[in-house]
N, C-alpha and C positions, 0 to 999 in steps of 0.2 A: 504494500500500500504506500502510495507516495505521500509526501507532506501535504500536497494539495487535497488528496482524498481524505486525509485525516482531518484537515481543516473543514472541509465541506461536510464531513460526517458530524463534526461538532456543531456546525451551523444548521444542520437539517431541521431540528425542532423549531428553531427560531424562524426559519424561512416558512415552515408550515404555519406557525402562529401568525406571521405577518400576512400571509395569504388569507387566512381565516378572518383576521382583523379587517382586511380590505373588503371582503365580502360583507361583513357585518356593518362596516361604515356605510357602504352604499345601500344596504338594505334599510338602514335607519333613515337615510336621506329620502329614499323612495317612499318609505312608510309615512314620513312626515309630510311630504309634498303631494302624495296621491291618496286621498281618503279611501277610495275603493280598491286599494292595493291588494293584488293577488300575490301573497308572499311566495308560494312555490314557483309561480311563473316569473316573478321579479328575480328571485334567486337564480333560476335557470338562465335568465337573460344576462344577469351580471356576470355569472361564471362564463358564459359564452363570450362576453366582451373581454374578459381576462384571458381566456384561451386564445382569442384572436390576437391580443397584444403579445402573448408569449410566442405564438406562431410567427408574428412579424419580427420579433427579436431573433428568432432562430434563422431567419433568412440572411 
């Protein structure tokens, strides 16, 4: 295992927490701004936007 792999292994949980926080942040915003908010649908769409952003980073 390389030094980089070890560092990324240590960062893994923090990265996962950050992504969860990002989804929660935008779920809160949508919940406040849209009274008839469909939470499962909003969450699915937010995650789709994040996936799109990640796909663009990979290019």
